[in-house]
Each structure stands twice: as structure tokens, then as C-alpha cells.
C-alpha positions in Angstrom: 72.5 96.3 124.0 72.0 97.5 120.5 72.4 95.3 117.4 75.6 97.0 116.2 77.3 96.6 119.5 76.3 92.9 119.6 77.7 92.3 116.2 81.1 93.9 117.1 81.3 91.9 120.3 80.6 88.7 118.4 83.3 89.6 115.9 85.8 90.2 118.6 85.0 86.8 120.2 85.3 85.0 116.9 88.7 86.6 116.1 90.0 85.6 119.6 88.8 82.1 119.1 90.3 81.8 115.6 93.6 83.3 116.6 93.8 80.7 119.4 93.2 78.0 116.9 95.8 79.4 114.6 98.5 79.4 117.2 97.8 76.4 119.3 101.1 74.6 120.0 101.5 71.1 118.6 104.3 68.8 119.9 104.0 65.7 117.8 106.6 65.4 115.0 106.2 63.1 112.0 108.8 60.8 110.5 108.9 62.9 107.3 111.2 65.6 108.7 113.6 67.5 106.3 116.7 69.4 107.4 117.5 72.3 105.0 121.1 73.4 105.4 123.1 76.0 103.5 125.0 74.6 100.6 127.9 77.0 100.8 129.8 78.2 103.9 132.6 80.1 102.2 131.2 83.6 102.5 129.8 85.5 105.5 126.2 84.9 104.5 126.9 81.2 104.2 128.8 80.9 107.5 125.9 82.4 109.5 123.0 81.1 107.5 120.4 79.3 109.5 119.4 75.6 109.0 115.7 74.8 109.0 114.0 71.7 110.3 110.7 71.2 108.6 108.1 68.6 109.7 105.3 66.9 107.7 107.4 67.5 104.5 105.2 65.1 102.5 102.8 68.0 102.3 104.0 70.4 99.5 103.0 73.5 101.4 105.3 72.7 104.3 108.5 72.6 102.3 110.8 75.5 101.7 110.7 76.4 98.0 112.0 78.6 95.2 110.0 81.6 94.0 109.1 81.4 90.3 107.0 83.2 87.7 105.1 82.2 84.6 104.0 85.7 83.7 104.2 89.2 85.2 101.2 88.6 87.3 101.6 84.8 88.1 104.2 84.0 90.7 104.3 80.8 92.8 106.6 78.9 95.2 108.1 75.7 93.8 108.2 73.3 96.7 110.5 70.8 94.9 113.6 73.2 94.9 114.5 75.1 98.1 116.2 78.5 98.1 117.5 80.7 100.9 117.4 84.3 99.8 119.9 86.5 101.6 121.4 90.0 101.8 123.9 91.8 104.0 123.1 95.3 105.3 124.7 97.7 107.8 123.1 99.9 110.4 124.4 102.3 113.0 123.2 103.3 116.5 124.6 105.8 119.0 126.7 102.9 120.4 128.3 101.5 117.2 128.0 100.0 113.8 126.5 96.5 113.1 125.9 94.1 110.3 122.6 92.5 109.6 122.5 89.2 107.6 119.0 89.0 106.3 117.6 85.6 105.3 114.2 85.0 103.7 112.5 81.7 102.8 109.1 81.1 101.2 106.4 78.4 101.3 103.5 77.7 98.9 100.8 78.7 101.3 99.2 78.5 104.7 96.2 76.2 103.7 92.7 77.5 103.7 91.4 74.5 105.6 88.6 74.6 108.2 90.1 71.9 110.5 92.5 73.1 111.5 91.4 76.7 110.9 94.3 79.0 110.0 93.5 82.7 110.4 96.6 83.6 108.3 95.6 81.4 105.3 97.1 82.6 102.1 99.6 82.0 99.3 103.3 82.7 98.9 104.0 83.2 102.6 107.4 83.7 104.0 109.7 84.0 107.0 112.7 86.2 107.9 115.7 85.3 110.0 117.9 88.2 110.8 121.4 87.7 112.3 122.9 90.8 113.9 126.7 90.8 114.0 129.0 92.9 116.1 132.7 93.2 116.1 134.7 90.4 114.4 131.4 89.2 113.0 130.1 87.8 116.3 126.4 87.0 116.3 124.8 89.1 119.0 121.0 88.8 118.3 118.7 86.7 116.2 115.4 88.2 115.1 112.7 86.1 113.5 109.5 87.4 111.9 107.1 86.2 109.3 107.2 88.2 106.1 103.9 89.8 106.9 105.6 91.5 110.0 103.8 89.1 112.3 105.0 86.9 115.2 108.2 88.9 115.9 110.7 87.3 118.3 114.1 88.3 119.5 116.7 85.9 120.8 120.0 87.4 122.2 123.2 85.4 122.5 125.8 85.2 125.3 128.0 87.6 123.1 125.6 90.5 123.7 126.3 92.6 126.7 123.8 92.8 129.6 123.6 96.5 129.0 122.2 96.0 125.5 119.3 93.9 126.7 115.8 95.4 127.3 115.2 96.2 130.9 114.0 93.2 132.9 114.8 90.7 130.0 114.5 87.2 131.3 116.7 84.3 130.1 113.8 81.9 130.6 111.7 80.8 127.6 109.4 83.3 126.1 105.9 82.9 124.8 105.3 84.3 121.3 101.6 84.1 120.5 101.4 80.5 121.7 104.8 79.3 120.7 107.5 78.7 123.4 110.9 80.0 122.2 114.2 80.4 124.0 115.0 84.0 125.2 118.7 83.4 125.3 121.3 81.3 123.4 124.6 80.5 125.2 127.7 79.7 123.1 129.2 78.3 126.3 132.8 78.9 125.2 132.3 77.4 121.7 133.6 79.2 118.7 130.6 81.2 117.3 132.0 80.8 113.8 131.6 77.0 114.2 128.0 77.2 115.4 124.8 77.5 113.4 121.3 78.6 114.4 118.7 75.8 113.9 115.1 76.9 113.2 112.3 74.4 113.6 109.2 75.4 111.5 105.7 74.5 112.5 103.7 72.6 109.8 100.8 74.5 108.4 101.4 78.0 109.8 105.2 78.1 109.0 105.9 79.8 112.3 109.1 79.4 114.3 108.4 76.8 116.9 111.9 76.5 118.4 115.5 77.5 117.7 118.9 76.4 119.1 122.6 76.3 118.3 124.4 73.3 116.9 127.8 72.6 115.2 127.9 74.3 111.9 128.3 71.1 110.0 125.7 69.1 111.9 122.8 67.8 109.9 120.2 65.2 110.4 118.8 63.0 107.7 117.2 63.4 105.3 119.2 66.6 104.7 118.7 69.0 101.8 121.4 71.3 100.5 119.9 74.7 100.1 121.5 77.3 97.8 121.8 80.8 98.9 120.8 83.4 96.4 120.6 87.2 96.5 117.5 88.7 98.0 117.4 90.9 94.9 116.6 87.8 92.8 113.0 88.1 94.0 112.7 91.3 92.0 114.1 89.7 88.8 112.1 86.5 88.3 112.5 85.0 84.8 109.2 84.7 82.9 110.6 83.3 79.7 112.8 84.8 77.0 114.5 87.9 78.2 111.6 89.0 80.4 111.6 89.2 84.2 109.1 90.3 86.8 109.0 91.1 90.5 107.7 89.0 93.3 106.2 92.2 94.6 103.5 94.5 93.3 105.1 97.6 91.8 102.1 99.9 91.6 98.9 100.8 93.4 97.9 100.4 97.0 99.7 97.0 97.3 103.1 98.3 96.1 105.8 96.2 97.8 103.4 93.4 98.8 103.9 89.8 97.6 101.8 89.0 94.5 99.0 86.7 95.4 99.5 87.0 99.1 95.9 88.0 99.9 94.8 87.1 103.5 91.1 87.1 103.2 90.4 85.7 106.7 92.6 88.3 108.3 91.1 91.0 106.2 87.6 90.0 107.3 88.3 89.7 111.0 91.2 92.1 111.6 91.4 94.9 109.0 88.5 96.9 110.5 90.2 97.3 113.9 93.8 97.2 112.7 92.9 100.0 110.2 94.8 98.1 107.5 93.1 96.7 104.4 96.3 94.7 103.6 96.7 93.3 107.1 98.6 90.0 107.3 99.9 90.2 103.7 103.5 89.2 103.0 105.7 92.0 101.8 109.1 93.3 100.9 111.6 94.5 103.5 112.9 97.8 102.0 116.4 98.9 102.6 115.1 102.2 104.1 111.9 104.1 104.5 111.8 105.2 100.9 111.1 101.7 99.7 107.4 100.8 100.3 105.6 99.3 102.0 106.0 100.1 105.7 107.2 96.9 107.5 105.4 97.5 110.8 105.8 94.8 113.5 103.0 96.2 115.7 99.3 96.0 114.6 98.5 99.2 116.5 98.2 102.0 113.9 99.8 104.6 116.2 102.9 102.3 116.5 103.4 101.4 112.9 106.1 104.0 112.3 108.1 103.3 115.4 108.0 99.5 114.9 109.0 99.7 111.2 111.8 97.2 110.6 113.1 99.1 107.6 114.9 101.4 110.0 116.5 98.7 112.1 118.2 100.9 114.6 114.9 102.7 115.4 113.1 99.4 115.3 115.4 97.9 118.0 115.1 101.0 120.1 111.3 100.9 120.0 111.3 97.3 121.2 113.6 98.2 124.1 117.0 97.0 122.8 120.0 99.1 123.6 122.6 98.1 121.0 
């Protein structure tokens, strides 16, 4: 075996090992658990907004924060003030028209520690929760994905017809890169308008580790009221005086990527086989394919276009959904 082949084999083994470390499930919760819940339920975005359960909240990087800027090039996440960024969008398929409620939260970082070793270490990381509504604003499907396009998961509800599910979809729990998530949420006759999705966030990686339905006004303590602000606020961050800046790069190869969201470990171990120098970096979810960057949810280069979440109808079709 030549030296180059050996080096590549070792690299693949290292990546596999590090990925396993990054996604190893943990089940022990701490006492410092915070429950972030939307502060306003009067509008559609408030009524269907998720609640977030965050463990190990004594660590700043585990808390949901507010994006701030001190200069055009210096943005950060303030862990002492949570914000849920949201926007409503429409999409149409051959079967009908739907509404997406898009929610985005951010954290200071995935720590660059060595024990545990997080392959996705980097700053200003985030998470999307997308609620797809059908007629009469009934929630049909929940989509969760980190804002790098990683760890995509779908959870349909009992309001979605069997004909809209991917072929062979199981209602048992699903494994998403080491996390066990429900593959089906049953309203069991309860009024969907009176229920709220609950999202449990894993400390460190900020991945979704569980989700369930609960009464819309149900909270645990300590509870933190979380304001809902327009997603567009991320492109108009005050820097002092009358000046603003964007959370995203606006020029060059990183256009649309979150400022400061470099993922050096993923670049080292993954960029060469994923053919993506910006692999793992958090980014903007454009309203259509004219707004960069591509929001691919598959690492395979030949599937980037088909798995692009900016065109939600095509994205669903690619992953087998038949809405």
C-alpha cells in the first residue's frame, strides 16, 4: 500500500471516530435546565413558535442568545438575552399551497474542546425549526436542521395524510446521526392550536435531542420569556449611531455565510471529500435560489442542488415527501 493511500485511509478513520464522538448520545440532564418559551402568542408566528429546553445553562455557550454587532466585521451572540428570529413564507406543490413558519435561534459556539471533541466546533452556530402548515393553519410537518444544513430531521404529525408520507415511513423513533427522535407526533384529538412543539437541545453541540407536543401554555421552571423578532433583523444589526451591518458575509466566496462561523475541524477532515471549502459553516436561508449561498442538506456534491432547502417544494420532493 503506497504512502498516499495510507494517509487517506487514516484520515477517513479519524473522521469516522471524531464524528462518533461528536454525536454520541448523552442522557444525563443537569439541574440547570432553562425553558425558553415565546413571549407573544397573539399572531400566527407566536401561536406555533417552538419552546426550547436547554440543559447545562450555567455554561454561556449552551444558552439561546441574541445576535449583536460591535462593528461591520464583529458579530457575536449575547447569551444573556434570548431571541427567536422568525419569518412566514409560502410555497406551492402540485397538490396545494402551504405556509412555512421559519424559526431560527443562535448560540455563542460549539466549544473547541478536546474532551469532549466536537467536530463541528465553531462560533455563532444556529438551529432552524420549520413548521409547515396546511389548511386552517394546521401543523402538518416539523423540520429541524442546524443552520449549517446539517442533521436534518423530519417529524410529521397526525394531521398529515398517509399519502403525503415518504414510502415506507415508520412511526417508530428515528436515528439522526446518533440522536433518537420521534418519527411521528399524534395530536390525539387535541386542538392543534392549543398545542406547542417542545424542542430539547443537547448541550455542547446544540443538536435536537428530542421533541414532543405539550399544552401551548405549559412551561417548566425556570422559564424564560423569549421575544420573537423578524428574521430580517439579522441583516440589520445596529453597530452604533445610525450604522447597521449584516450577520452574514455580503461579498466574496463566503457570501451568505455567518460571520465568524469558521469550522476549522470540519474543513480539515471533511472539505476534501465533500468538495466544499466552507463545509459545516452556518449560513443564511435565502427566500429563493437567487439568494446565496446554496442551503444544501446533503453533503454529496451531486445532490446539493436537489437537497437545497431554499426551494422548499423541491427539497421535500427530493427527500421523498409527497405534500
